[in-house]
TORGU-656011 format. One record per atom (N, C-alpha, C): x, y, z. Coordinates in steps of 0.05 Angstrom, whole numbers, padded with zeros to 5 digits, always signed. Layout:
N
XYZ ...
END
This chain:
444
+00017-00024+00000 +00000+00000+00000 +00018+00025+00000 +00013+00043-00018 +00029+00067-00020 +00012+00092-00019 +00017+00109+00000 +00002+00134+00003 +00020+00158-00003 +00009+00176-00019 +00024+00200-00026 +00015+00223-00009 +00033+00237+00004 +00026+00260+00021 +00028+00286+00005 +00007+00301+00005 +00006+00328-00007 +00005+00348+00016 +00019+00370+00013 +00018+00392+00033 +00015+00419+00019 -00004+00434+00029 -00010+00461+00018 -00014+00481+00040 -00002+00504+00038 -00006+00525+00058 -00014+00551+00044 -00028+00569+00058 -00035+00595+00048 -00030+00615+00070 -00016+00636+00063 -00008+00657+00082 -00032+00674+00091 -00035+00678+00117 -00058+00693+00128 -00052+00723+00128 -00051+00734+00104 -00044+00762+00101 -00066+00778+00088 -00089+00766+00082 -00110+00782+00069 -00134+00765+00064 -00154+00776+00051 -00179+00763+00045 -00176+00746+00020 -00184+00720+00020 -00181+00703-00003 -00197+00714-00027 -00184+00713-00050 -00197+00723-00074 -00200+00701-00095 -00212+00707-00118 -00217+00687-00138 -00191+00674-00148 -00169+00689-00149 -00144+00678-00157 -00135+00656-00138 -00138+00661-00111 -00131+00641-00091 -00148+00616-00095 -00174+00620-00101 -00192+00598-00104 -00185+00580-00128 -00181+00593-00151 -00174+00578-00175 -00147+00566-00174 -00127+00581-00163 -00100+00571-00164 -00092+00553-00141 -00107+00554-00118 -00098+00538-00095 -00121+00523-00082 -00142+00537-00074 -00163+00524-00058 -00178+00502-00073 -00188+00509-00097 -00203+00489-00112 -00187+00464-00120 -00163+00467-00132 -00148+00443-00138 -00140+00427-00114 -00134+00441-00092 -00126+00427-00067 -00149+00410-00056 -00173+00421-00056 -00196+00406-00046 -00201+00382-00064 -00197+00385-00090 -00199+00361-00108 -00179+00340-00101 -00154+00349-00097 -00133+00330-00090 -00140+00314-00064 -00152+00328-00045 -00158+00316-00019 -00178+00293-00022 -00193+00292-00043 -00213+00271-00047 -00203+00248-00064 -00179+00250-00074 -00168+00229-00091 -00159+00205-00074 -00163+00181-00085 -00154+00157-00070 -00124+00156-00068 -00114+00144-00046 -00085+00141-00042 -00071+00167-00036 -00086+00188-00027 -00074+00214-00021 -00079+00221+00008 -00058+00229+00022 -00061+00239+00049 -00054+00269+00048 -00073+00286+00056 -00070+00315+00051 -00066+00330+00077 -00048+00350+00076 -00043+00368+00098 -00047+00396+00087 -00064+00411+00101 -00070+00439+00094 -00066+00457+00118 -00051+00478+00115 -00046+00494+00139 -00048+00524+00133 -00055+00539+00153 -00056+00568+00152 -00029+00579+00161 -00014+00591+00143 +00014+00599+00148 +00015+00626+00162 +00007+00626+00188 +00006+00652+00202 +00034+00661+00210 +00053+00643+00215 +00081+00651+00220 +00092+00666+00196 +00086+00656+00172 +00096+00669+00148 +00084+00697+00145 +00059+00701+00154 +00046+00727+00152 +00061+00748+00167 +00074+00740+00189 +00089+00759+00206 +00112+00772+00191 +00121+00760+00170 +00144+00771+00155 +00136+00797+00141 +00111+00799+00132 +00103+00823+00117 +00079+00838+00129 +00067+00828+00149 +00044+00841+00161 +00049+00847+00191 +00046+00873+00199 +00050+00879+00227 +00024+00890+00239 +00001+00880+00229 -00025+00888+00239 -00038+00863+00251 -00037+00860+00277 -00047+00835+00290 -00076+00829+00283 -00093+00850+00283 -00122+00844+00276 -00125+00834+00248 -00109+00844+00230 -00111+00835+00202 -00103+00806+00200 -00082+00797+00214 -00074+00769+00213 -00096+00751+00225 -00108+00760+00247 -00129+00745+00260 -00153+00743+00241 -00161+00765+00229 -00184+00765+00211 -00179+00748+00187 -00155+00750+00176 -00148+00735+00152 -00148+00705+00158 -00139+00697+00182 -00139+00669+00190 -00167+00658+00189 -00186+00673+00200 -00213+00664+00200 -00225+00663+00172 -00220+00684+00156 -00230+00685+00129 -00219+00662+00112 -00194+00656+00114 -00182+00635+00098 -00192+00608+00106 -00193+00603+00133 -00203+00577+00143 -00232+00573+00134 -00248+00594+00137 -00276+00592+00129 -00279+00587+00099 -00261+00599+00083 -00262+00595+00054 -00256+00566+00047 -00235+00555+00059 -00227+00527+00053 -00250+00508+00061 -00262+00513+00084 -00283+00495+00094 -00308+00498+00076 -00315+00522+00069 -00338+00526+00052 -00334+00515+00024 -00309+00514+00015 -00303+00503-00012 -00303+00473-00012 -00308+00460+00011 -00311+00431+00011 -00288+00416+00025 -00269+00429+00037 -00248+00414+00051 -00261+00400+00076 -00256+00374+00078 -00268+00358+00099 -00246+00353+00120 -00248+00366+00144 -00227+00362+00164 -00224+00334+00174 -00245+00318+00171 -00244+00290+00180 -00227+00272+00162 -00223+00282+00137 -00208+00266+00118 -00180+00277+00112 -00174+00301+00123 -00148+00314+00119 -00137+00323+00145 -00113+00333+00145 -00102+00346+00169 -00101+00376+00163 -00119+00391+00177 -00123+00419+00171 -00116+00434+00197 -00096+00450+00196 -00085+00462+00221 -00074+00490+00216 -00070+00504+00238 -00058+00530+00238 -00028+00526+00245 -00011+00537+00229 +00018+00534+00232 +00028+00539+00261 +00018+00560+00273 +00027+00568+00300 +00017+00549+00322 -00001+00531+00315 -00010+00511+00335 +00008+00487+00336 +00028+00486+00320 +00047+00463+00319 +00075+00473+00326 +00082+00474+00351 +00108+00486+00359 +00132+00470+00349 +00128+00446+00340 +00150+00430+00329 +00161+00443+00303 +00144+00458+00289 +00152+00469+00264 +00174+00490+00267 +00171+00510+00285 +00194+00528+00289 +00219+00515+00300 +00215+00494+00316 +00239+00479+00327 +00253+00466+00303 +00238+00454+00286 +00251+00441+00263 +00264+00463+00245 +00251+00486+00243 +00263+00508+00228 +00291+00514+00238 +00295+00514+00264 +00322+00519+00275 +00342+00496+00267 +00332+00472+00269 +00349+00449+00261 +00359+00453+00232 +00340+00460+00215 +00346+00463+00186 +00364+00487+00182 +00360+00508+00198 +00377+00532+00196 +00406+00524+00200 +00411+00505+00218 +00438+00497+00224 +00451+00479+00203 +00437+00471+00183 +00449+00454+00162 +00445+00467+00135 +00436+00492+00134 +00431+00506+00109 +00452+00529+00106 +00465+00529+00083 +00486+00549+00078 +00474+00576+00072 +00487+00597+00083 +00478+00624+00078 +00478+00631+00048 +00497+00619+00033 +00498+00624+00005 +00473+00615-00010 +00461+00593+00000 +00436+00583-00012 +00414+00604-00008 +00412+00615+00016 +00391+00635+00022 +00396+00661+00007 +00421+00667+00002 +00428+00692-00013 +00415+00691-00041 +00411+00667-00051 +00400+00664-00078 +00370+00663-00079 +00357+00664-00056 +00327+00662-00056 +00315+00685-00071 +00295+00680-00087 +00283+00700-00104 +00273+00725-00089 +00259+00721-00067 +00247+00744-00052 +00269+00761-00041 +00290+00749-00030 +00312+00764-00018 +00327+00779-00040 +00333+00765-00062 +00347+00778-00084 +00332+00802-00096 +00305+00798-00098 +00289+00820-00109 +00291+00845-00091 +00291+00841-00065 +00293+00863-00046 +00320+00877-00048 +00341+00860-00050 +00369+00871-00053 +00371+00887-00079 +00361+00875-00101 +00363+00888-00127 +00348+00915-00127 +00325+00916-00114 +00309+00940-00112 +00324+00962-00097 +00336+00954-00074 +00352+00973-00058 +00376+00983-00073 +00390+00964-00087 +00414+00972-00102 +00407+00992-00124 +00384+00987-00138 +00376+01005-00159 +00369+01033-00147 +00360+01033-00122 +00352+01058-00110 +00376+01072-00097 +00400+01059-00098 +00424+01071-00087 +00425+01071-00057 +00411+01052-00043 +00411+01051-00014 +00425+01025-00006 +00428+01021+00020 +00440+00996+00031 +00425+00972+00019 +00439+00953+00008 +00426+00930-00004 +00406+00915+00014 +00412+00916+00040 +00395+00902+00060 +00376+00920+00074 +00372+00944+00064 +00354+00963+00077 +00326+00951+00079 +00314+00952+00102 +00286+00942+00107 +00283+00912+00101 +00305+00897+00099 +00303+00868+00096 +00306+00855+00123 +00284+00843+00133 +00285+00830+00159 +00298+00802+00157 +00307+00793+00180 +00318+00765+00181 +00296+00745+00174 +00271+00753+00180 +00248+00736+00174 +00246+00732+00144 +00248+00753+00128 +00247+00751+00099 +00270+00733+00089 +00294+00738+00100 +00317+00723+00092 +00314+00693+00098 +00301+00687+00121 +00299+00659+00130 +00273+00646+00121 +00257+00660+00106 +00231+00650+00097 +00233+00622+00084 +00253+00617+00067 +00254+00590+00054 +00259+00568+00075 +00273+00574+00097 +00278+00553+00117 +00252+00546+00132 +00237+00566+00138 +00211+00560+00151 +00193+00545+00133 +00193+00551+00107 +00177+00536+00088 +00188+00507+00086 +00214+00504+00087 +00225+00477+00087 +00216+00461+00112 +00215+00474+00135 +00205+00461+00159 +00176+00453+00156 +00159+00470+00144 +00131+00464+00140 +00128+00438+00124 +00145+00435+00104 +00143+00412+00086 +00155+00387+00098 +00179+00390+00109 +00194+00366+00119 +00183+00356+00146 +00169+00373+00161 +00157+00364+00186 +00139+00340+00182 +00125+00340+00159 +00107+00318+00153 +00116+00300+00130 +00141+00304+00122 +00152+00288+00100 +00133+00287+00076 +00124+00310+00068 +00106+00312+00045 +00121+00303+00019 +00107+00286+00004 +00119+00278-00022 +00115+00299-00044 +00091+00311-00044 +00084+00330-00065 +00075+00357-00052 +00084+00378-00064 +00075+00405-00055 +00065+00421-00079 +00039+00424-00082 +00028+00439-00105 +00037+00469-00103 +00051+00478-00123 +00060+00506-00123 +00060+00517-00151 +00061+00544-00153 +00064+00556-00179 +00093+00555-00187 +00099+00561-00211 +00127+00560-00221 +00145+00578-00206 +00135+00600-00196 +00152+00619-00181 +00160+00609-00153 +00148+00587-00145 +00154+00575-00119 +00171+00550-00121 +00178+00542-00145 +00194+00517-00148 +00220+00519-00133 +00233+00542-00133 +00258+00545-00119 +00257+00537-00090 +00234+00544-00077 +00231+00537-00049 +00230+00507-00044 +00218+00493-00063 +00217+00463-00060 +00245+00452-00064 +00260+00463-00083 +00287+00454-00088 +00304+00459-00063 +00300+00482-00050 +00315+00488-00026 +00308+00467-00004 +00282+00461-00001 +00273+00441+00019 +00287+00414+00014 +00289+00407-00012 +00303+00382-00019 +00332+00383-00010 +00345+00406-00014 +00373+00410-00006 +00376+00407+00025 +00357+00419+00039 +00357+00417+00068 +00354+00389+00078 +00336+00374+00065 +00331+00346+00072 +00357+00330+00067 +00370+00334+00044 +00394+00320+00037 +00417+00326+00057 +00419+00352+00064 +00440+00361+00082 +00436+00348+00110 +00412+00349+00119 +00406+00337+00146 +00411+00307+00145 +00400+00294+00125 +00403+00265+00123 +00432+00256+00121 +00448+00272+00107 +00477+00266+00105 +00491+00266+00132 +00483+00285+00149 +00496+00288+00175 +00485+00268+00195 +00458+00264+00195 +00446+00250+00217 +00431+00224+00210 +00433+00215+00185 +00418+00192+00177 +00393+00199+00163 +00380+00178+00151 +00356+00183+00134 +00332+00189+00151 +00323+00214+00151 +00299+00221+00166 +00278+00235+00149 +00287+00248+00128 +00269+00264+00111 +00266+00253+00083 +00241+00255+00073 +00235+00248+00045 +00239+00273+00028 +00255+00272+00007 +00258+00296-00010 +00231+00302-00024 +00220+00326-00020 +00194+00333-00032 +00197+00339-00061 +00174+00338-00075 +00174+00346-00103 +00153+00367-00108 +00159+00386-00125 +00139+00406-00133 +00118+00394-00151 +00093+00400-00145 +00071+00390-00162 +00060+00415-00177 +00067+00417-00202 +00058+00440-00218 +00032+00435-00231 +00012+00452-00226 -00014+00450-00239 -00013+00465-00265 -00006+00451-00287 -00003+00465-00313 -00030+00476-00322 -00051+00463-00314 -00078+00471-00324 -00089+00495-00309 -00076+00502-00287 -00086+00524-00271 -00072+00550-00279 -00086+00568-00291 -00074+00593-00299 -00075+00613-00277 -00056+00632-00278 -00057+00655-00259 -00079+00674-00268 -00097+00679-00250 -00120+00697-00258 -00111+00726-00260 -00120+00740-00280 -00115+00769-00281 -00135+00783-00262 -00127+00806-00253 -00145+00821-00235 -00161+00842-00251 -00173+00860-00236 -00191+00880-00248 -00177+00897-00269 -00150+00901-00265 -00136+00919-00283 -00120+00904-00304 -00123+00877-00305 -00109+00861-00325 -00083+00850-00315 -00071+00861-00294 -00047+00849-00282 -00055+00825-00265 -00035+00809-00256 -00040+00786-00239 -00058+00794-00216 -00079+00779-00210 -00096+00785-00187 -00080+00781-00162 -00076+00803-00147 -00059+00802-00124 -00067+00824-00104 -00065+00817-00078 -00072+00836-00058 -00053+00860-00059 -00028+00855-00067 -00008+00877-00069 -00015+00897-00091 -00031+00889-00111 -00039+00907-00132 -00067+00919-00126 -00079+00910-00105 -00106+00919-00098 -00125+00917-00122 -00124+00894-00136 -00141+00890-00160 -00156+00864-00158 -00162+00855-00134 -00174+00829-00130 -00205+00830-00130 -00216+00806-00134 -00244+00802-00130 -00247+00782-00107 -00256+00792-00083 -00258+00774-00060 -00275+00749-00067 -00266+00726-00057 -00279+00701-00064 -00308+00701-00056 -00314+00710-00032 -00342+00708-00023 -00354+00736-00021 -00350+00752-00042 -00365+00777-00044 -00395+00771-00045 -00411+00790-00036 -00440+00786-00039 -00446+00786-00069 -00469+00777-00076 -00477+00776-00105 -00476+00804-00117 -00485+00823-00102 -00486+00851-00112 -00457+00862-00115 -00440+00856-00095 -00413+00866-00097 -00398+00852-00120 -00403+00826-00123 -00390+00811-00144 -00397+00823-00172 -00422+00829-00175 -00432+00841-00200 -00418+00868-00205 -00416+00884-00184 -00404+00910-00187 -00374+00908-00194 -00360+00890-00181 -00331+00887-00186 -00326+00877-00215 -00342+00858-00223 -00338+00848-00251 -00344+00870-00271 -00363+00886-00265 -00370+00908-00283 -00346+00927-00286 -00328+00927-00266 -00305+00945-00267 -00280+00933-00280 -00282+00908-00290 -00259+00896-00303 -00251+00912-00328 -00226+00917-00331 -00216+00934-00353 -00220+00920-00380 -00231+00934-00399 -00234+00923-00427 -00225+00945-00446 -00224+00938-00472 -00216+00959-00491 -00241+00974-00501 -00237+00991-00520 -00259+01010-00529 -00275+01000-00552 -00272+00974-00559 -00287+00964-00582 -00318+00964-00576 -00332+00974-00595 -00361+00977-00592 -00376+00950-00597 -00401+00948-00589 -00417+00925-00595 -00418+00920-00625 -00415+00895-00633 -00415+00888-00662 -00386+00885-00673 -00367+00898-00660 -00339+00895-00669 -00327+00869-00657 -00314+00853-00674 -00301+00829-00664 -00281+00836-00642 -00278+00819-00622 -00261+00824-00599 -00241+00801-00596 -00217+00807-00586 -00196+00787-00582 -00199+00774-00555 -00197+00747-00555 -00196+00734-00529 -00168+00735-00517 -00148+00737-00535 -00120+00739-00526 -00116+00765-00510 -00107+00763-00486 -00102+00786-00469 -00127+00798-00456 -00149+00785-00460 -00174+00794-00447 -00176+00783-00419 -00174+00800-00399 -00176+00791-00371 -00204+00778-00366 -00224+00790-00377 -00251+00780-00374 -00253+00751-00384 -00242+00746-00408 -00244+00719-00420 -00227+00699-00403 -00203+00708-00394 -00186+00689-00379 -00199+00681-00353 -00213+00700-00340 -00226+00693-00315 -00249+00673-00321 -00264+00679-00342 -00287+00661-00349 -00276+00633-00355 -00254+00631-00369 -00243+00605-00377 -00236+00588-00352 -00228+00601-00330 -00221+00587-00305 -00245+00575-00292 -00269+00584-00298 -00293+00573-00285 -00310+00557-00304 -00308+00562-00330 -00327+00549-00349 -00316+00522-00360 -00334+00507-00371 -00327+00482-00385 -00315+00489-00412 -00304+00469-00425 -00293+00474-00452 -00315+00483-00471 -00338+00471-00468 -00361+00478-00486 -00370+00507-00481 -00371+00515-00456 -00379+00542-00449 -00358+00562-00459 -00333+00555-00456 -00311+00572-00464 -00312+00576-00495 -00316+00555-00509 -00318+00556-00538 -00341+00574-00547 -00363+00573-00532 -00386+00589-00539 -00380+00619-00535 -00366+00626-00513 -00359+00654-00508 -00338+00664-00528 -00320+00646-00536 -00299+00653-00556 -00313+00661-00582 -00334+00646-00590 -00348+00652-00614 -00363+00679-00611 -00374+00683-00587 -00388+00709-00582 -00369+00732-00584 -00344+00729-00576 -00324+00750-00579 -00320+00755-00609 -00318+00734-00624 -00313+00737-00653 -00338+00751-00666 -00361+00746-00655 -00386+00758-00667 -00391+00786-00657 -00373+00796-00639 -00376+00824-00631 -00394+00828-00607 -00395+00810-00588 -00411+00813-00564 -00404+00839-00550 -00424+00852-00538 -00420+00877-00523 -00406+00870-00497 -00388+00888-00488 -00373+00883-00464 -00392+00879-00440 -00413+00895-00439 -00432+00893-00417 -00445+00865-00416 -00451+00854-00440 -00463+00827-00441 -00443+00806-00433 -00418+00810-00441 -00397+00791-00434 -00392+00791-00404 -00394+00814-00391 -00390+00815-00362 -00413+00803-00348 -00437+00805-00359 -00460+00792-00346 -00457+00762-00347 -00448+00751-00370 -00443+00722-00373 -00422+00713-00353 -00400+00729-00350 -00379+00721-00330 -00390+00722-00302 -00405+00742-00295 -00417+00745-00268 -00434+00720-00262 -00452+00713-00280 -00471+00691-00275 -00456+00665-00273 -00434+00661-00289 -00419+00636-00287 -00404+00633-00261 -00392+00655-00252 -00377+00654-00227 -00397+00650-00204 -00418+00665-00204 -00438+00663-00182 -00450+00635-00181 -00453+00622-00204 -00464+00595-00205 -00447+00576-00188 -00421+00580-00189 -00403+00562-00174 -00399+00571-00145 -00398+00597-00140 -00393+00607-00113 -00417+00608-00095 -00440+00614-00106 -00464+00618-00090 -00471+00595-00071 -00469+00570-00080 -00475+00548-00061 -00456+00547-00037 -00432+00558-00039 -00413+00558-00017 -00416+00582+00001 -00429+00603-00010 -00430+00629+00005 -00444+00627+00032 -00465+00612+00033 -00480+00609+00058 -00463+00596+00080 -00448+00575+00071 -00431+00561+00090 -00409+00579+00100 -00398+00595+00082 -00377+00614+00089 -00387+00634+00110 -00410+00645+00104 -00421+00665+00122 -00428+00654+00149 -00435+00628+00150 -00441+00615+00176 -00415+00611+00192 -00394+00603+00179 -00368+00600+00193 -00358+00627+00203 -00362+00649+00186 -00353+00675+00195 -00369+00685+00219 -00394+00677+00220 -00411+00685+00243 -00406+00669+00268 -00393+00646+00264 -00388+00628+00287 -00358+00620+00287 -00340+00638+00294 -00312+00632+00293 -00304+00610+00312 -00320+00605+00333 -00314+00583+00352 -00315+00556+00338 -00332+00554+00317 -00333+00528+00302 -00306+00524+00287 -00296+00546+00275 -00271+00544+00261 -00248+00538+00280 -00248+00552+00303 -00227+00547+00323 -00226+00518+00332 -00249+00507+00337 -00250+00479+00346 -00239+00460+00324 -00246+00465+00299 -00236+00448+00278 -00205+00451+00275 -00195+00476+00278 -00166+00480+00275 -00151+00467+00298 -00162+00468+00322 -00149+00455+00345 -00149+00425+00343 -00171+00414+00332 -00172+00385+00327 -00152+00378+00306 -00149+00395+00285 -00129+00389+00265 -00101+00391+00276 -00096+00410+00294 -00070+00412+00306 -00063+00387+00322 -00083+00376+00335 -00078+00351+00351 -00070+00328+00332 -00083+00327+00309 -00076+00306+00289 -00047+00311+00279 -00041+00337+00273 -00015+00343+00263 +00007+00337+00284 +00001+00344+00309 +00022+00339+00330 +00025+00310+00337 +00004+00294+00331 +00007+00265+00335 +00029+00254+00317 +00034+00268+00295 +00056+00260+00277 +00081+00276+00285 +00078+00302+00289 +00101+00319+00293 +00116+00315+00319 +00102+00310+00341 +00115+00307+00367 +00134+00283+00368 +00125+00259+00361 +00144+00237+00361 +00166+00240+00341 +00160+00251+00318 +00181+00255+00297 +00202+00274+00307 +00193+00295+00321 +00212+00315+00332 +00229+00302+00354 +00217+00284+00369 +00233+00269+00389 +00255+00253+00376 +00248+00241+00354 +00267+00225+00338 +00290+00243+00328 +00282+00267+00318 +00302+00285+00306 +00320+00297+00328 +00308+00303+00351 +00324+00313+00373 +00346+00293+00382 +00338+00268+00383 +00357+00247+00390 +00378+00245+00368 +00370+00247+00343 +00389+00244+00321 +00411+00265+00322 +00404+00290+00330 +00424+00311+00330 +00440+00313+00356 +00432+00296+00376 +00447+00295+00401 +00434+00309+00424 +00409+00319+00421 +00395+00332+00443 +00381+00310+00459 +00396+00297+00477 +00386+00273+00490 +00388+00276+00521 +00373+00260+00535 +00375+00259+00564 +00402+00249+00572 +00412+00258+00595 +00439+00251+00604 +00438+00227+00622 +00419+00209+00618 +00417+00185+00634 +00432+00162+00620 +00437+00141+00635 +00452+00119+00623 +00438+00107+00599 +00411+00108+00600 +00396+00097+00577 +00399+00113+00552 +00408+00138+00555 +00411+00155+00531 +00439+00157+00521 +00457+00142+00534 +00485+00143+00526 +00492+00119+00509 +00518+00112+00509 +00528+00091+00491 +00513+00065+00492 +00505+00057+00516 +00491+00031+00518 +00461+00033+00513 +00452+00056+00503 +00423+00061+00500 +00410+00040+00481 +00424+00034+00460 +00412+00015+00440 +00405-00011+00453 +00424-00022+00469 +00419-00048+00481 +00396-00046+00502 +00396-00024+00518 +00375-00021+00538 +00348-00018+00524 +00347-00002+00503 +00322+00003+00489 +00310-00023+00477 +00327-00041+00468 +00317-00066+00456 +00300-00081+00476 +00305-00078+00502 +00290-00093+00522 +00263-00080+00526 +00261-00054+00522 +00236-00040+00529 +00220-00031+00504 +00230-00038+00480 +00214-00030+00457 +00187-00044+00456 +00168-00030+00444 +00142-00043+00439 +00146-00065+00418 +00126-00083+00415 +00129-00105+00396 +00102-00111+00383 +00104-00122+00359 +00080-00130+00344 +00074-00160+00350 +00048-00166+00351 +00040-00194+00353 +00018-00199+00332 +00023-00218+00314 +00004-00225+00294 -00010-00251+00302 -00036-00253+00297 -00050-00276+00305 -00075-00280+00288 -00087-00304+00290 -00111-00311+00275 -00134-00317+00294 -00156-00305+00288 -00180-00309+00305 -00197-00332+00294 -00217-00339+00310 -00235-00361+00302 -00251-00355+00277 -00253-00329+00270 -00268-00322+00246 -00252-00327+00221 -00227-00337+00224 -00210-00343+00201 -00194-00320+00191 -00198-00296+00202 -00183-00272+00193 -00158-00268+00210 -00140-00253+00199 -00114-00248+00212 -00115-00220+00224 -00102-00216+00246 -00100-00191+00260 -00072-00186+00271 -00067-00161+00279 -00042-00157+00294 -00047-00134+00313 -00030-00133+00333 -00031-00111+00352 -00003-00102+00359 +00000-00077+00367 +00026-00067+00376 +00023-00062+00406 +00039-00076+00422 +00037-00074+00451 +00063-00062+00463 +00059-00045+00483 +00082-00034+00497 +00095-00055+00514 +00118-00049+00526 +00133-00069+00542 +00116-00078+00566 +00098-00060+00576 +00082-00068+00599 +00056-00082+00591 +00053-00087+00565 +00029-00101+00555 +00007-00084+00545 +00009-00058+00549 -00012-00039+00540 -00014-00040+00509 -00038-00045+00499 -00042-00046+00470 -00043-00017+00459 -00024-00011+00441 -00022+00015+00429 -00037+00017+00403 -00037-00004+00387 -00050-00006+00362 -00064-00032+00359 -00088-00032+00347 -00102-00057+00341 -00112-00056+00312 -00105-00076+00297 -00113-00076+00269 -00141-00086+00265 -00152-00080+00242 -00177-00093+00234 -00170-00120+00221 -00190-00133+00210 -00186-00160+00199 -00172-00159+00172 -00153-00178+00168 -00140-00183+00142 -00148-00210+00132 -00151-00212+00105 -00158-00237+00093 -00136-00258+00095 -00111-00248+00095 -00088-00266+00095 -00067-00257+00114 -00051-00276+00124 -00029-00269+00142 -00008-00253+00128 -00005-00257+00102 +00015-00243+00086 +00009-00213+00086 -00017-00206+00082 -00025-00178+00082 -00020-00165+00109 -00027-00179+00130 -00022-00169+00157 +00008-00165+00161 +00024-00184+00153 +00053-00183+00156 +00065-00160+00141 +00055-00155+00117 +00066-00133+00100 +00060-00106+00113 +00036-00104+00125 +00029-00079+00139 +00046-00074+00163 +00052-00096+00178 +00070-00094+00201 +00097-00085+00192 +00107-00097+00170 +00133-00090+00160 +00135-00061+00151 +00113-00050+00140 +00113-00022+00131 +00114-00004+00156 +00099-00011+00177 +00100+00006+00201 +00128+00005+00214 +00140-00019+00215 +00167-00022+00226 +00187-00006+00211 +00183-00004+00185 +00202+00010+00167 +00198+00040+00168 +00173+00049+00167 +00168+00077+00164 +00162+00091+00190 +00157+00076+00212 +00151+00089+00237 +00125+00105+00235 +00123+00126+00250 +00098+00142+00251 +00090+00153+00224 +00110+00157+00206 +00104+00168+00180 +00085+00150+00164 +00085+00124+00170 +00068+00106+00155 +00040+00103+00168 +00037+00114+00192 +00013+00110+00207 -00012+00122+00194 -00012+00148+00186 -00036+00160+00175 -00046+00145+00150 -00028+00136+00133 -00036+00122+00109 -00049+00095+00113 -00047+00085+00137 -00058+00058+00143 -00082+00060+00162 -00093+00084+00165 -00115+00087+00184 -00139+00069+00178 -00145+00065+00153 -00168+00048+00145 -00165+00019+00154 -00140+00011+00160 -00135-00017+00168 -00132-00020+00198 -00135+00003+00212 -00131+00002+00241 -00156+00011+00256 -00160+00001+00280 -00182+00010+00296 -00177+00038+00306 -00197+00055+00307 -00192+00083+00315 -00182+00085+00343 -00164+00104+00348 -00154+00110+00375 -00155+00140+00378 -00155+00149+00403 -00156+00178+00408 -00129+00191+00403 -00127+00217+00404 -00103+00232+00398 -00080+00223+00416 -00086+00219+00442 -00064+00211+00461 -00054+00183+00453 -00073+00165+00445 -00064+00139+00437 -00048+00139+00412 -00055+00156+00393 -00040+00159+00369 -00012+00168+00375 -00009+00188+00393 +00017+00198+00400 +00035+00177+00412 +00023+00160+00430 +00038+00139+00443 +00047+00118+00422 +00028+00111+00405 +00035+00091+00384 +00056+00102+00365 +00053+00128+00358 +00073+00140+00340 +00101+00139+00352 +00103+00146+00378 +00129+00146+00391 +00141+00118+00391 +00124+00098+00397 +00133+00070+00397 +00142+00061+00369 +00127+00068+00349 +00134+00061+00321 +00161+00074+00313 +00164+00099+00320 +00189+00113+00313 +00213+00101+00327 +00209+00092+00352 +00230+00078+00367 +00238+00052+00352 +00218+00037+00343 +00223+00012+00329 +00237+00018+00302 +00228+00038+00288 +00240+00045+00262 +00269+00054+00267 +00274+00070+00288 +00301+00079+00293 +00319+00056+00301 +00309+00037+00316 +00324+00013+00324 +00331-00004+00299 +00311-00006+00282 +00315-00022+00257 +00337-00009+00240 +00335+00018+00238 +00355+00032+00221 +00383+00030+00233 +00384+00031+00260 +00410+00029+00273 +00422+00001+00269 +00404-00019+00271 +00413-00047+00267 +00424-00051+00239 +00409-00039+00219 +00418-00041+00191 +00444-00027+00187 +00448-00005+00200 +00473+00010+00198 +00497-00006+00209 +00492-00018+00233 +00513-00035+00245 +00520-00059+00228 +00499-00071+00216 +00503-00094+00199 +00520-00086+00174 +00513-00063+00163 +00528-00053+00139 +00557-00047+00147 +00561-00036+00171 +00588-00029+00179 +00605-00054+00183 +00592-00075+00195 +00607-00100+00199 +00614-00113+00172 +00595-00111+00153 +00600-00123+00127 +00624-00109+00113 +00626-00083+00117 +00647-00068+00104 +00674-00072+00119 +00671-00076+00145 +00696-00079+00161 +00707-00107+00161 
END
């Protein structure tokens, strides 16, 4: 069984707009429903601090973005949906990665270089108004990704460099401390175009040319009416190329609908009529979500509860993994069990799997702690081979393999998941250490 982990974050720096929906929210929600996919979605509020110094704006944006994702169909019971700042292991991992990342790598980051180039052109200090947060942004992003060993990270082409940097960080850490991280890959949505805004430039909060995702019907109609068009009169053929109105329509319409509007352009449709068609098509898709969005906005306590539950799921993975990483870099207890003889002592106290067959003819397994406490209990398997392969996967992958096997395990609460995760990571670490010793002996 192979599960692919997808991870997507959105910075809590403003109100979600149609560009965010088309480029990130909608495709991400679709990904979350695909078989064999384990999805992580987070509100990147630490990242927002790099460019926003208005606390109320960050708080408001966090609510608006969370409500938008939920209204668009994200199901928190099937994904891990959390607020970045609710997972303290992420900034701790950021520091670990900082210590294995060369400054020269960060010097080449696009955002930092753009700021330096702008200052140089203005004849001021190259680092004027450049915070350490902006400079370190790629490392925090690397921690977001590597914390959960995401395989795929959906990004635009302008973000590919950050994924490449995360891969470098993973390789650098693994080289020093053993194999802990999976090198992530950028998932480019070629079919998702960047939406133009009201003035024809890229729809962006920085250009103040956005159409808020959940505008009221009246506001949506008014904003669309303000989309920049040329001066061609009704009856004159119009170009779809470079038409912001047409590009936005194309992002919402089917191929058949798009072809119909393209013909209407050729036939000289009036701009007012084209804007009406665009308005109705967008509202057709957004209107069913608007009521849910407004309900979440009116009841922030519902959103808060969902985010805290998501953080518990995230930390059930992050906490034991961070324990593993702390040990790997040498941040260990100064007891005898944590020193040279630790491996031998741990072998006595490690949890263990027990596979068995019940009277119903099916095969089962359980993971029990040294004191006999059952940490994991499987559901029924048709064959002992299938049960054995699942055990082998858990022994090999540790807690990283746990979420992908949830359908084969009996449900446990968050505390139970954390305990099982820690036990699995200990088993995986012991197996890795044994393999390393065996390889060393073979070479020696």
